[in-house]
KELO-385294 format. One record per residue: z, x negated, y of N, C-alpha, C in turn. Coordinates in steps of 0.1 Angstrom, whole numbers, plus 5000, padded with zeros to 4 digits. Each point is the difference from the previous one (the first is absolute). Layout:
BEGIN
ZXYZXYZXY;...
END
This chain:
BEGIN
827152588691500450134997498950105003;500250114991499150105001499850065014;498850055003500050085011500450145001;500150075012500650154998499250074990;498650005001499450094991499749934984;500749904997499949964988500450084989;499150034989500750074988500649904991;501150054993500749914992500150074987;499849934990500450074985501550004998;500250104991501450004996500749894993;501249975001500749904995499649984984;499549874997499649974987501349914994;499949974987500949924992499849875004;500349914991500049865003498449954998;499050095001498849964998499249895010;499449914995499449905012498549984993;499249945011498749974994500449864996;499749984986500349874995499049875002;500649925009499049905004499849894990;498849954999499949894988499749875007;500749914994499849875006498849924999;499749945011498649934997500149894991;499249974990500249894991499649865004;500849935003499749855005500249985013;499650125008500149975015498650015005;499050014996498649995003499650165008;499350044993499450135003501150114998;500150115007500950114998499450074987;501150054994499950064987498950125001;499350024988499150125000500750124997;499750115007500550124999498850125002;500250124995499050105003499650035012;498950015007499950035014499050135001;500050065011498950125001498849925003;499050084998498649955002499949985014;498849905003500049965014499550105011;499350124992499550115011501250085002;501450014993500850085005501149915007;499849865001501149935009499649955012;500850015011499949975013499949835000;499149955010500449865001500949945007;500850105005501349945007501450034992;500150124994501350024993499650064987;500849994988499750054989499950165000;499550024989499950164999501450054993;499850164999501150054996500449984984;498949944995500249984984501349885000;499849925009501049905000501350015005;500150145003501350055009501050044989;501449965002501050094992501350015009;500950114996501349995006501049914994;500749935007501149914993501450035009;500950004994501350025007500549885005;500849995012500649885004501249964990;499949864996501049954991501149955009;501150044995501449965007501049934991;500349885003500949924994501449975008;500949994995501449975008500549884993;500649915012500549864996501549985008;501049974992501350005005500249845002;500549995012500249845003501349974994;500349874999501449954995501050045011;501449994996500949995012500149895009;500250015010500149895010501649975000;500249875008501449975000501050105006;499650065009500650115006500550104993;499050044990500250124992500849984990;500049854994500949974989501350005004;500349965015501449975006500550145003;499250125000500550135003500750074992;500550125003500650094991499050134995;498649995006499350104997499349984985;500050114992499450014989498650014998;499149994991498750014997499650145003;499050065005499950145002498450014990;499649914995498750004991500349964987;499650084991500049964986498650004994;499449904993498650004997500049994985;498850094995499850024987498449954999;499849874999498549955002499350044987;500650024987499450054990499450135000;500550085006499750145005499450025012;499949885008499350005014500650115008;501450005000500950085008500949945008;500550065011501049975009500950075001;501449994998501050105004500749975014;500350075009500749995013501250075000;501049925001501450075000500449995016;500550125003500550035012501549995000;500750054989501349994995500150004987;501150004995500249994986499750144992;499750105009499750134992498550045005;499549945007498650045007499149894995;498950024991499249924995498550065000;499049925005498650065001499349894993;499150064990499049904994498650015006;499349925001498649985004499049914991;498950054998499149944991498849935009;499649874996499049925006499249964991;498849945006499049944992500549864995;500949935006500549894995501449975007;500849954993501549995005500449844996;500149925012500549854998501449995004;500649944991501349955001500149895009;501349955004500449885008499349884994;500049984989499349874994498850014997;499250105005498349994997499449915008;499149924991499449885008498850085009;499549895009498950045008498950024991;499849934992498750024991499850134994;501150054994500250154995499650095010;500649995011499950095011498750015004;499249895003498549985002499250094988;500249954988499150054989500250154999;501250055002500350154998499450095013;500349945010499550085016498749965003;499949875001498749975010498849964992;500249934988498849954992499150124996;500450124997498950124998499250025012;500849995011499350025014498949905002;500549884998499049885001498750014991;500350034987499050024992499050105005;500450115004499550115006498849965012;500749925007499449965013498949904996;500249914988498849924993499150104996;500250134995499050064995499250095011;500349995014499450065008500850115010;501350034996500550105006501249945010;500250075010501149965011501450044992;500949915004501249984995501249975010;501150064999501149965010501449994991;500649905004501549974995500849985012;501250084999500850005011501550014996;500949945008501349994999500750095008;501050094997500850085007501649994998;500749995011501450004998500849965011;501350024998501049965010499849845003;500549975013499949875003501049904993;499649894993500849924994499950024986;499150094993499950044987499049924992;499349895006499149904995498550074999;499650085009498650005002499249895002;500449935009499249885004499949904988;501249974994500149924989499050054987;500150144999499050054991498649995003;499650015012498550005003499749875005;500549945010499549885006500649884998;500849984989500749884998498749884997;500249895006498949894997500449934988;501249964996500149934987499549855002;500249955010499349855002500749914990;501250005000500949914992500150044985;500250144997499850054986499150115001;499049964990498850114999500650134993;501050004994500550134993500450105011;500449955011500550095011498850075009;498849954997499050075008499950145000;499850085011500050135001498650064998;499850135002498750074996498949965006;500149955015498849965008499649884993;500749874995499549904996499350034986;500950074992499350034986498950085001;499950085008498950095002498749925003;500349925009498749905004499649914988;501249944992499549944988499150084989;500550114998499350104991498550015006;499850015013498750035004499149885001;500749865001499149894999499649974986;501050044991499849984986498850094995;499650105008498950114996498950005006;499849915009499050005009499249855000;498750025004499249874999499649955016;500349905001500049935013498750035006;498849974991498550005006499750155004;500450104992499450135001501250105008;501049974997501150095005500649955012;500650075010500649965011501450075004;500949955003501350055002500549965014;500250115009500449985012501550055002;500749985011501250035001500450045018;501050105002500450025014501550014998;500949945009501350024999500550065012;500550095002500450105011501650044998;500550045012501250055001500050115010;500850114997500250105009501249995007;500049955013501249995007500150075013;501250085001499950105011498750095001;499650054991499050084999498749925005;500049875000498849915004499549934988;498750014997499449944990499749855003;500749904995499949855003499549934988;499249885003499249924990501049894999;500549984987501049904998499249874998;498550004996499549874999499349955013;499950105010499749965013500950085009;501249945003500950055010499650065012;498949945005499650045015499450154998;499650044989499550124999501150114999;500150075010501350115001499350125003;500750124995499650155003498450014995;499949964986498750004994499750174998;498950065004499750164999499750034985;500250114996499950054988498850105000;499049964993498950094999499650064989;499750135000499850084988498750045000;499349994989498650054997500150165000;499250065009500050145000499550074986;498949934995499350044987501049994987;500349864996500649974991501650005000;500650005012501450005003500649874997;499349885000500449884995500549945015;501249924997500649955012499849855000;499849955012499549855002500549965014;500349875000500549925011499249895006;498950055008499049935003500549865009;501150005006500549905008500749894991;500450024989500749904992499349894994;500849914997499349874994499750024985;498649964994499850034988499649834996;500849964990500049874994499550004986;498849924997499549994986500949894992;500550024990500949924992499049914994;500749884996499249904992500849984986;501450005002500550004987501550045003;501050004991501350045001500849915011;499949864999500549935009499750035014;498950055003499550055014500750135003;500350094991500650125003501449985001;500749904993501649965002500149965014;499049915005500249955013499850145010;499150054999499750135009501250095000;500750034987501250095000501249935007;500149874997501149955007500049985015;498949975006499750025015500150145004;499650104994500250155002501450025001;500849964988501550025001500849975011;499549875005500749935011499850075013;498950105000499750085012500750135000;500450044989500650154998501350005006;500350105007501250035007501150024989;501249925002501250024992501449975008;501150064994501149965007501150014991;501349955003501350014993500850105003;500350094990500950105003501149994989;501050095000501250024992499350024985;499150084998499350034987499049894993;499449935008499249904998499849885009;500149894996499949895008498649985004;498950054994498849985004499450164999;500250075009499750144998498450005005;499150074994498850005008500050135009;499249955011500250125012498650065000;499249994992498650055001499550034984;499150095001499250034988499049904997;500149924988498749904997499050074992;498849975002498950064991499049864996;499849974989499049904995498850104995;498949975008498850074997499049914990;499850024989498849924993499050084997;498949945003498750074999499249904988;499450074991499649944988498450054999;499149914999498750034999499549944987;499450074991499649974988498550044997;499349894994498550034998499950034983;499250074997499650014985498750065000;499350004987498750054998499149885003;500449884997499049905000500349875010;500349894997500449895012498549925004;500449955010498749955006499449884991;501149934992499549884993499350074989;500350094995499250074988498850045003;499750065015499050035004499149864999;500349925006499249865003499549954986;500849994991499749984986499050094994;500250115001499250104995498450015007;500049955012498849985006499449874996;500649914997499549884996499250014985;500550104993499650034986498250035003;499850075011498750035000499650134992;500950084998499750134992500350115008;499050095000500350125010500950094993;500449994987500850104992501349975005;500449865002501249985005500550035013;498749995007500250065015500350155003;499250064991500250165000501250064995;500749914990501250054994501249995009;499949955010501349995009500350135006;501350055001500250135007500249965014;500450105008500449985015501349965000;500349885009501349955001500850105008;501350004996500950095008501249895003;500950065008501249935005501350095001;501049964995501350095000500749945012;500250095011500849965011501550085000;500949954995501550045000500949935008;501150085002501049975010501649994993;500749895001501350014995500950005012;501050105000501049985013501350014994;500749885004501349944996500950055012;500950084999500850035012501449984996;500749925011501449975000500650075013;500750134996500450095009501349915008;500350045011501349965007501050114995;501349944996500850094993500850105011;500350114997500950105007501149965001;500850015012501349965003500750085009;501450014999500750075011500749905010;500050025012500549925008501549954997;500850114998501549974999500149904988;499250004989500249924989499449875001;498850005008499349855001500649945011;500750055010500849935012498649945008;499050065003498949965009500350035014;499549935010500250035013498849975009;499850035012498949965008498550044996;499149904999498650034997500050054985;500749964992500050044985500250154999;500750075009500450134999498650085002;499349955010498550055003499150004987;500249874994499149994987500550084989;501250014999500650104988499550145004;499950045011499550145005498650024995;499249915004498650004995499750004985;500949904993499949984985500350134994;501150085005500650124993499250115003;499350025013498950105003498950004990;499449864999498849994993500450044983;501149964995500450034987500450164998;500350055012500350155000498550074997;499049955010498850064998499449984987;500249884995499549994985500550094991;501250035001500750094991499750145002;499750045013499450145002498650024993;499449905001498450004993500250004985;500949904995500350034985500550154996;500850055007500650134997499050105002;498949985009499050105003498949994987;499949874994498949994991500750054988;501249984999500750044986500150145000;500050075009500250165001498750055003;498949945000498650055000499850065013;500649975010499950085014498749955005;499450125009498749995005500049885012;500949995006500149905011500749874997;499449885001500849884999500049945014;501149955002500449965014499649844999;498949964996499649865001499849935013;499950105012499849915012501450005009;501050044993501349975006500549875004;499449904989500549855002498849934996;499749855005499249914995500049984988;501549984993500249974986499250104992;500150145002499450094991498650005001;499449975013498649985001499549894992;500549875000499849894992500150034985;500950094997500150034984499350144996;499150035008499350134998499450014987;499349894994499349994989501049984989;501449965001500749954990500750134994;500350085007500750154994499150115004;499550064990499250125001498549965002;499649875001498749965003499349934986;499349905003499049964987500649874994;501249965003500549894995501050014988;500049914991500949994990501349955005;501250055002501249975007501149994990;500849885001501349964990501049985012;501150085000501149995011501249944990;500649895007501349944995501050035009;501150094996501250035011501249904995;500549945009501049914998501450065006;501149994992501350065003501149894997;501050015009501249934995501150084992;500749924991501150084990501050055007;500649955011501250045005500150135005;501250074998500250145004500049995016;500249915004500350005015498550045007;499049994996498950065004499350104993;500850084993499750114993499050095008;500250035012499050105006498549935002;500049875004498849935000499250014986;500949964992499550004985499450114996;500750115001499450144997498950055008;499949955012498850045009498649934994;500349854995498949934995499450064986;501350034993499550074985499350135002;500550085010499150155001498649965007;499949895009498649975003499149954990;500649924989499249994990499650094990;500950095001499850134990498850105006;500050015014499150075007498649934999;499949875000498949924999499350014987;500750024988499550034988499050124998;500350105009499350125000498850005008;499849895006498649985008498949964992;499050075000498749964991499049955009;499449884996498849935007498750034991;498950025007498850014992499249865002;500049904990499449865002498650025000;499449925006498550005003499549864997;498850004994499649864999499249965012;500249875005499449965012498849924995;498950054999498849934995498750015009;499449895003498850005009499049944993;498750015004498849944996500049885007;500049874992499849875009498849975004;499550045011498650005005499649855003;501149925005499649845002499949954987;500550014990499749954987498550074994;499950125001498750054997499149955009;500049975012499049955009499749854995;501149934997499649874996499350014988;500550084991499250004986498550045003;499850095006498550035003499349895006;500749925012499449885005499649894988;501149994991499849914991498850054989;499950134998498850064991498749975007;500050045014498749985008499649845001;501149915002499649864997499349964988;500750074990499549954986498850074997;499750145006498650044997498949925008;500649955013498949925006499849874994;501049934995499649894994499350024987;500250104993499350024988498750055003;499950055011498350045004499449895005;500949895008499249875004499649934985;501050004992499649924987498950064991;499950125001499150084991498749975008;499949985013498949995008499549854998;500949905001499849874996499450004986;500550054990499750014986498450065000;499950095006498650065001498949915005;500449935011499149905007499749884990;501249954995499949924989498950014989;500250134994499250054991498350035005;500050055013498850005006499249865000;500849895001499449885004499649954986;501050054991499649954985499050044995;499750155003498950094995498649925008;500349995013498849945006499749864994;500949934996499749834995499350044987;500550094991499450034987498750075001;499750085011498650055002499049905003;500549905010499149895003499849924987;501249994993499549914985499150094992;500250125001499050084991498550015006;500249995014498550015005499449864999;500949884999499349874995499749994987;500750074991499650024986498850064999;499750135008498950074999498849915004;500149935012499149905003499649924989;501049934995499749934990499350054987;500550124997499250074989498550025004;499850055013498750035006499249864996;500749885003499049894999499949964986;500950034991499749994987499050094994;500150135006498950084996498649965006;500049975011498749935005499649884993;500849914995499649894990499550064988;500750114995499650054987498750085001;499750055010498850065004498949895001;500349895007499049895002499749944987;501249984991499749964985499150104994;500450125001498850104994498749975004;500050015011498649975007499349874992;500849895000499649874995499650034985;500950094993499650024986498750074999;499950115008498750064999498849915003;500249925010498949895004499849934989;501049944992499849914989499250074990;500650124996499250074991498850035001;499650045014498550015003499349884998;500649895003499349864999499949984986;500950044991500149974985499050084995;499650125004499150094993498649935006;499949975013498749925003499749884989;501149914999499949894991499550054987;500650104996499750034984498650085002;499650045010498650075003499049864998;500449905009499349884999500049944986;501149994994500049954987498950094989;500350135003499350074989498449965005;499750005012498549975004499549864994;501149915002499849854996499950004985;500850084992500149994987498550074996;499950105007498450074995498949885001;500149925013499149915001500149904990;501449964997499949894988499350064987;500250134998499550054987498550005002;499550025011498450005004499749864996;500549925006499749834999500349994984;501050044994500049974985498750054993;499550125004499050054993498649915004;500249955013498749945003500149864991;501249955000500149894993499750004983;500350114995499650044988498650024997;499350065011498550015001499549865001;500649935008499549865001500049924990;501250004992499949934988499150034988;499850155002499050064989498749955006;499749995012498749955004499949854997;501349935000499949864997499649984988;500650084989499749984988498650044996;499550085007498550064998499149875006;500649955010499149885006500049904992;501349974992499949884992499050034987;500050114995499150054990498649985004;499950055014498649975004499649855002;501049915003499749875001499449954986;500550054990499349974988498850045000;499650125007498750054999499149955009;500749955013499149945009500749905007;499449875001500749895005499549985014;499050085003499549985014501050065010;500850094996500950065010501249914998;500049904994501549934998500649945013;499049955009500749955013500450125006;499150115002500450115009501450074994;500050004987501150044994501449935004;499749864999501049915002500650025015;498950035009500550015013500750135002;499550104992500550115002501450004994;500149934989501450004994500949935008;499849885006500949945009500450105013;498850065003500350115012501150114997;499850064987500850094994501449964999;500049854993501249954998501049995013;499149975008500949975014500550145006;499150094997500450145007501250044992;499849984986501050064991501349935004;499949864999501349935006500650055014;499050015008500750065012500650144999;499350084992500550144999501249994993;500249914991501249994992501249955009;499649915009501249945009500650125009;498750075007500350105007500850114994;499850014988500950114991501349954999;500149894997501549934998500750035012;499449935012500750025012500350145005;499250084997500450155003501050044988;500149974989501050034993501449975003;500049865004501249935006500550075012;499050025010500550075012500550164998;499450064991500550134996501549984992;500249914992501349984995500949975011;499749935009501049965010500450135007;498950085004500250125007500850094993;499950014986500950114993501349935000;500249874997501349965001501050025014;499049985012500750015012500150165002;499250084996500450155000501250024991;500149974989501150034993501449945005;500049905006501249945008500250095013;499050035004500450085013500450134998;499650074988500550134995501449994996;500249874993501550004995501049995013;499549895009501149985011500050135009;498850085000500150125008501150094995;499850034986500950104994501349945003;500349884997501549945000500350025014;499249995011500750015015500250145001;499150094996500250155001501050044995;500449964988501350054993501249945005;500149895004501249945006500450085013;498550005009500550095012500350134999;499550104991500450114996501650014997;500349914989501350004996501149975012;499749895007500849985011500150105010;499050055005500150145010500850104990;499750034990500650124992501749955001;500349884996501549974999500750025015;499149945010500650005013500150155004;499150104997500050135005501250074994;500149974987501150074991501449945005;500149895003501449955005500250065015;499150015007500050045014500450155001;499350094990500150124999501650054995;500549904990501350034995501049965012;499649895008501149985010499950115011;498750065003500150125009500750114998;499750044986500750084993501750015000;500449874999501449985000500550035015;499249925008500450035016500050135003;499050084996499950135004501150104994;500349954988501250094992501349975009;500449865001501249985008500150055012;498850025008499950045013500350154999;499450074991500250164999501450014998;500749924991501450034997500949995010;499849885009500649965011499950125011;498950045001499850115009500650134996;500150034989500750114993501350005004;500749864999501449985001500250035015;499249935008500350025013499750155006;499150064994499950165003501250074996;500849954989501150094997501149965010;500149895004501049955010499850075012;498850005005499650065012500450165000;499850054987500350164999501650015001;500649914993501450015001500649995014;499549895006500449985014499850125010;498650054996499750125007501150124999;500250024987501150104996501249975006;500549885002501249975006500350035014;498849955005499850035017499850145002;499350084991500250135003501250065001;500849954988501450065000500849955014;499849875002500749955014499450105012;498750025000499450095009500850135001;500050054990500550154998501649995005;500849904995501550005006500049985015;499049915005499949995016499550125007;499150084992499850145007501250105000;500849974989501350094999500849955011;500249885002500949975013499550025012;498550015002499650035012500150175002;499850074988500250145002501650035004;500949934995501449995004500249995013;499549885004500049985015499450095010;499050084994499250095008500950135001;500750034988501250105001501049975010;500649855000501049985009499650025014;498649965003499450005012500050155007;499750094988499550135005501650065003;501149964992501250045003500549965014;499649875004500449955012499250065011;498850064997499450085011500450135002;500650054988500650155000501250005009;500849874998501150005009499549985016;499049915002499549995012499650155008;499550084991499550125005501250085003;501349984993501150075003500649945012;499849875003500649945012499250055011;498750024999499150045011500350135004;500450094991500250135002501349985007;501049934996501249985008499949965012;499149905003499749935014499650115007;499050064998499250105007501150125003;500850054992500850095004501049945012;500549894997500949955010499149965014;498649975000499350025012500050125006;499950104992499850155006501350035006;501249954994501350025008500249945012;499449875002500249945010499150035011;499150085000499050055010498849964998;499150095007498649964998499449905010;501049955011499549915009499649864995;500549964987499749884995499250024989;498749955001499250014990499949884989;500549895004500149894989501349945002;500549974988501449935002499849865005;498949924995500049855006499850005014;499150115006500049985014501250025008;500850104998501150045006501249894998;499849944988501149894998499749885008;498649964999499449885008500250035015;499850115005500050025014501550015006;500750024991501550005004500649884998;499449904994500449875000499449895008;498850055006499449905009500649975011;500249885006500549975013499150055011;500650015012499250045012499550124999;500550104992499550134996500350105010;499350115003500350095009501350074996;501050005008501450044998500250145001;498950095004500150135002499950104989;500349944988500050084989501350114998;499950104996501150115002500949964990;501450065002501049994990499650064987;499250114999499650084987499349914994;498849915007499349894990500849904994;501049955009500949894992500850094989;500350115001500750074989499150004988;498950045002498850024989499849874993;500049895009499849874993501249954993;501150045005501249974993499950084984;499850125002499950084987498849934991;499049965005499249944992500149884994;500949935007500649864995500950054987;500750105003501050054989499350024988;498850075001499250054988499349864993;499549925010499549874994501149934991;501149985006501149944993500350054985;500150145002500450064986498849974991;498749995003499049984992499849854997;500549915007500249854998501249994989;501250095002500949974990499750044987;499350114999499550084988499049924992;498949965009498949934994500249854998;500349935009500149875002498849935005;500249905010498849915003499049964991;500549934988499349944989499050124995;500350135001499150104993499350055012;500149975014499150075010498949925002;500449885001498949885004498749994991;500250024984498750024994499250115004;500850125005499050105004499050005010;500249875009498949975008498749964995;500149994988498749944993499450134991;500650115002499750124991498350045005;499450044990498850035000499750155010;501350065000499850145008500449985012;499150055011500249985014501250065004;500450134995501050065004501549934997;499949944988501349914996500249885010;498749935000500049885010500750055015;499550125005500450025012501650045003;500550094989501450005000500749894997;499749914991500649864998500149925013;499049985006499849915014501050065009;500150165000500950055009501549964997;500450014989501249974996500449845004;499149914997500349865003499849995017;499350075006500049985015501350055006;500650114992501250045007501249924994;500149964990500949884996499949885008;498749955005499949885007500650015014;500450155004500550015014501249965002;500949994988501249964998500249844997;500649925009500349854997500549974988;500750084994500949974987499050024989;498850075001499050024988498949885002;499749935011498949915003499949884991;501249944999500049874991499650074986;500550094995499950044986498450054999;499650055010498450034998499349894999;500349915008499149865001500249934987;501449984995500349934988499450054989;499850134998499450094988498550005000;499449935010498550025000499650115010;500650075006499650105009499149985011;500149885006499249965010498549954996;500049954987498749974996499450114994;500750104995499250124995499550095012;500849995011499450085013498949945004;499849855003499049925003498650044991;500350004988499050034990499550155002;500750095002499850145002499349995012;500349955010499250015014498849944998;499749924993498749924999499050094990;500650054990498950074989499950135003;501150065006499850165003499050055009;499450115000498950045009500650135008;501250034996500550145005500749965014;499850085010500550005012501450015001;500650104994501350034997500949894995;499349924990500949894995499949895008;498949985009499949905010501150035010;500150115005501150035009501249994998;500450054987501549964995500349884997;498949934992500249854999500449925012;499350035010500149935013501550025006;500350134998501450035004501049924993;499849994985501049934995500049855002;498749955003500149855004500649995014;499950095008500649995013501650005000;500450084990501450014998500849864993;499149934992500249884994499949885011;499150015008499749915011501350005011;500950104998501150005010500949884996;500249964989500649884994499149875002;500849905005499349885003499649914988;500850014990499549934988498950084993;499950125002498850074994498849965009;500149985011498849975009499149894995;500549904997499549874994499250024989;500550074991499550064987498950085002;499950125008499050095004498749915006;500449905009498749925007499449914988;500949924993499649924991499150054988;500650134997499050074989498950085004;499649965013498950075006500150155004;501250045004500150145005499350035013;500149905010499550015012498450034998;499549934992498550014996499750144995;500950044991499750144994500050115011;501349975009500150125011499050005008;499549895004498850005011498850054994;499849974985498950054997499850164998;501250064995500350145001499650085013;500549915011500150055015498550015005;499349904994498650005003499150114994;500550074988499350104994500550145001;501150015008500650135001500150045014;499750155001500450055014501150095000;500850004990501250104999501149945010;500450075010500949965008501549964995;500350094988501249984994500049864991;498949974995499849874992500049905010;499450025011500049885011501349985005;500650105001501449995006501149894991;499750064986500949924991499449854999;498649985001499649865000500549935012;499850045012500649945013501349985000;500850104994501549985000500449884991;499349984988500249894992499849855005;498750005007499549875007500749975011;500750115008500949995009501249934996;500650044989501249944995499749854997;498849974994499849854997499749945014;499650055011499949925012501349965005;501250044995501249975006500449864993;499149954992500349854992499349905004;500549905012499049905005499549934989;500549974988499549924989498850054994;499750125003498850074993498950035009;500149945014498950055009498749924997;499949884994499049944997499150064990;500950054988499450094988499550135005;500850075010499650125006498649985006;499949905007498549985009499049964989;500349944990499049954989499750134990;500950094998499850114991499550135008;499649985012499550115011501050105004;501349974999501050105002500150045016;499749915008499750005014498950105004;498749964992499050085002500150134996;500850014990500350144994500850085011;500849955004500850095013499150035011;499049925003499250035013498850104996;499650014985499250094997500750144999;501450014995500650114998500250065015;499949935011500250065013499050115003;498849984994498850095002500150124995;501150014992500250144993500450105012;500749975011500350085009501450114996;500549964989501150084996501349955006;500850075006501249955008500949934990;500450044988500949934992499449884995;498949994996499149874998500249905011;499850045011500049915011501349965002;501050084998501549955003500249884989;499650024988500449904992499149885002;498950015006499049885004500949935012;500450075009500749945010501349954996;500650044991501349944996499849854991;498850014995499749884994499649905011;499350035010499749915010501149945006;501050095003501449965006500749904989;500050044987501049894992499249874999;498450015000499249885000500449925013;499850055011500349945013501349945001;501150074997501249954999500349904993;499749994987500049884991499149875007;499050025006499349905005500949955013;500450095008500849955012501349924996;500550054989501249924995499549854994;498949994995499649884994499649905012;499550075010499749915013501249965008;501150074999501049985009501049874990;499750014987500849914991499149874998;498650015003499349874999499349994989;500050084991499149954988498850095000;499450065012498950064999499349985015;498749984999499349975013498650084999;499450015012498750055000499950165004;498850045002499850135004500450094988;500450145005500550094989499050044991;500250034987499050044991499650145004;500850095007499750125003498750005012;500249905008499050005012498749934992;500049924990498849974994499350094993;500950114995499450114991499450105010;500550015013499550105007500850115005;501349974996500950145003500650005014;499849895008500649995013499350125009;498850034999499350095008500550154998;500150034985500650144998501350015007;500949904998501350035004500150005014;499349925008500050025014499450145006;499150064993499350115005500850134993;500749984991500850114995501550025000;500549905009501449965000500850145006;499250095007500850095005499250134997;499250014989499350134995500850094990;500749924989500450094988501650035002;500550024990501450065000500949895003;501250045005501349905004500149904991;500250024987500349904992498749924997;498950045000498849924999499949905014;500250085011500149925012500949885000;501250034996501149905000499449864989;499550044991499449884990499049925006;499150075008498949945005500649905011;501050075009500449925011500749874994;500850014989500749924994499249884994;498750034996499149904996499549935011;499550065012499649945013501049925004;501350025000500849925008500449864990;499950024986500149884993498949925001;498750055001498849925000500149935016;500650065007500049935013501149875002;500850004989500949885000499349874996;498850024995499149874997499149965010;500149895005499149975011498449984998;500049954985498650004996499250165002;500850094999499550155002499750035014;500449945010500250035013498450035007;499249924997498650015007499550124993;500050044987499650134994500650125005;501349985003500850115006499450045015;499749885007499650025013498850075002;498849954991498850054999499950154997;500950034989500150154996500650085008;500749975009500750105009501349994995;500649924993501450024996501149975010;499649955011501149985012500450125004;499050105001500550105006501050094992;499750004985500650074992501449944997;500149875001501349935001501050045012;499250025011500950055012500350134999;499250084995500550144996500950024989;500049924991501050014989501249965006;500149885010501249945005500750125010;499150105002500650105010500350124995;499250054990500050134994500350034987;500349884991500250024986501250074998;500250064988501150104999501349924993;499549904996501249904995500249885009;501349985003500549895008499549864993;500450004987499649864994498449975002;499250095001498549985000499649965014;500750085012499949985012500349845004;501349954995500449865004499049914991;499650044989499049874994498750015008;499650125006498849995008500249915013;501150025006500549915013500149874996;500649974988500249864996498649934999;499050074994498549954999499649975012;500050095010499249995013500849905007;501449984998500549905010499849854994;499949994987499949874994498849925000;499050105001498549934999499550005013;499749885004499249975013498850055003;499250034988498650055001500550165004;500750064995500250135004500650025015;500949915002500449995015499049995009;499049904999498850005007499050095002;499750074987499250115000500750125008;501350014998500650125008499949975015;500249885005500049955013498650045005;498949954993498850035005499550134999;500350104992499650134999501050095011;
END
């Protein structure tokens, strides 16, 4: 129902927001939406809102056996084609009423569902809240209309079963979820019909949205319709019912079935996986941000109103009837106020009206079916029911689309995208490595080819040199041949001269015979010389011919070799150049494609980066809003502190000091009143802000925010009821981290006080020690001289000393050494806490010695605390002296400590304590130690 200040539009005609059915049952239907910049991530914007009147239908049940046999006439006349009902008081008094639907006695369950509930169910599937409610006198068929199971005859199924049939038919099991809760309001107590042990469930209203929730109720996720039928049957078995004159199974409670439907749209996970496997950035970038529709369907079977005189009830049923009628009366008052546009709506008069707050005057689409009986015997009840329906028709609801961003699906989508980009990057890297290896291989081949070419070139140069050499040799031979030719010509000339001379000689023979012999000899000699010269000439000619033939052969072979080598080198170089050109061209093209892909990927990542920046800006704005609230709370807290008096400088100090055991009891009544007022202030802040919002502030970067947050946690920890929740929600871990990383003395002091409060609980003590709390406290104690900080640390360690299971860890983490070090501060309150810690430690040791599971000298004596206790047992205030006296008495119970006590002068102190201690218990403990220890007795005798 609408809140007190809710503004309502004037009553409109039969106008509705026409819901569109989803095609096939997969994704929800497409419909116009506001831009993402104008839509909240939690609730839809005003563009998706519209005012819709409550639809009311009337159903008349058939006559029962009693009415058939009675003399009462019918008081109801139906005109279903006109959607009117006439109510007859007598023969001359007739009143006509118009409804959205009028069902005769023969109307089927299916027709009732399709006319009344189906539009609401379709609206719920589209993301709007919806309510279907049955109202009427007891015994008029409300439970039959709403909750009939129809196990034997499916046609008899009621609205609950048919609504779930429609929901399952239009949702997808993989991406959509359907959960239910089944409750009853019995004697103004909300009870769970699916978990009968859960009774008196609280009703929680969101102060911002006004939505009503039942955090203690069981919520069951449905698998199918059979699962729902089993749950519904089990719930009906747990519902309160009784036998009356008007109804053999009269419901004694209001039953409510709450159905939550979560539907995803804007892309499914399977599509994302397939699109990622395609390997295209365009497909990845085209996906929109996924959204989820969160709607609620409320089906209410109200208990019937009845009169005691007509129903014949007695005993406890009278009390039940009183509560039923009171809740129905409150509902009627709210309907009247909404119909008349009154500024005040009494929704808090009953738990029923609180649960139906969203159904009448709220944001849900509501259909109401009123059931009546035909007999004039119940005319007044029928008239009251009809008037209730008429007033309900004047109520206008403002339906709102319940839409949220599906951050889980979006996160998975981005994870898939990141995985895809990572794999694609790895693949590209591998391809680049393979290409690099191929290029290196080709480079090596080219280098080998170049080496081979160089070899060919060197051979070519060698052949050129050979050619030049042979050309020189040929020139030399030609020169020799020319010389030889000239020589031959000369010889030929000489031979010609000789022949002429020979002719002359022959002529002269004729002239002179005396010279015949000489001439013969000369002739023979000349002939021999001529023959030799001719032979020599022939040999030279043959040699020259051979040389010319060899030279021509060598020239021919040389030219052939040079030509073949040149052709082969040119062909190889041309082929290799062509290959290199092709490789370079393909490489350039692939690099261009890769460059374009990288540019597209860069653009896509830039867009993602911009969207993430926008989200970060939104989160920054939310953080600033929270910090603004913190500033207001700080101001409110400071004002509360000012009113409580100036004696308390820090909340956590007073809270801690007021809760530490063995504390000085001399505080004034005024201080206790201020602490009480301060706790009330902290409780108000805790209720308004909540622990889950306070703990994150411990990590704030602003020191002032940290200090005020840890003050609130410290004061909350002073109450036992808050300690478990603080530890459960991570408050202890946050305090330990803050104590470790912070450098501020105020933070150290208040945090130590908070740990001291938590250490009052035994279950928390083990957690503090196991998480290193003792070590951190001892470390802070060694670095500070502030007496208030030391007092808080000493108080926390003193509380831990009261747990004998932690003594070993306390010694290991320097807890006892820290107490001894803090004694040197000389501050009375610090020393009081140190003395209390020694008393707790010694008492636990004494208990362990007595029970037999601990032996040996005391850790306190080993750490050197005995001398200080003996010398200061009568120095400080009364409470400090009592702690020291108690510690000495417990140490004296252990015989292993006797020698150290005797040497340190402890016997005299024990005798003094047994006589002068202010507490009888301590005196008796000292006497017991002196009497039970023989070493003490002999020492007393000798002294």
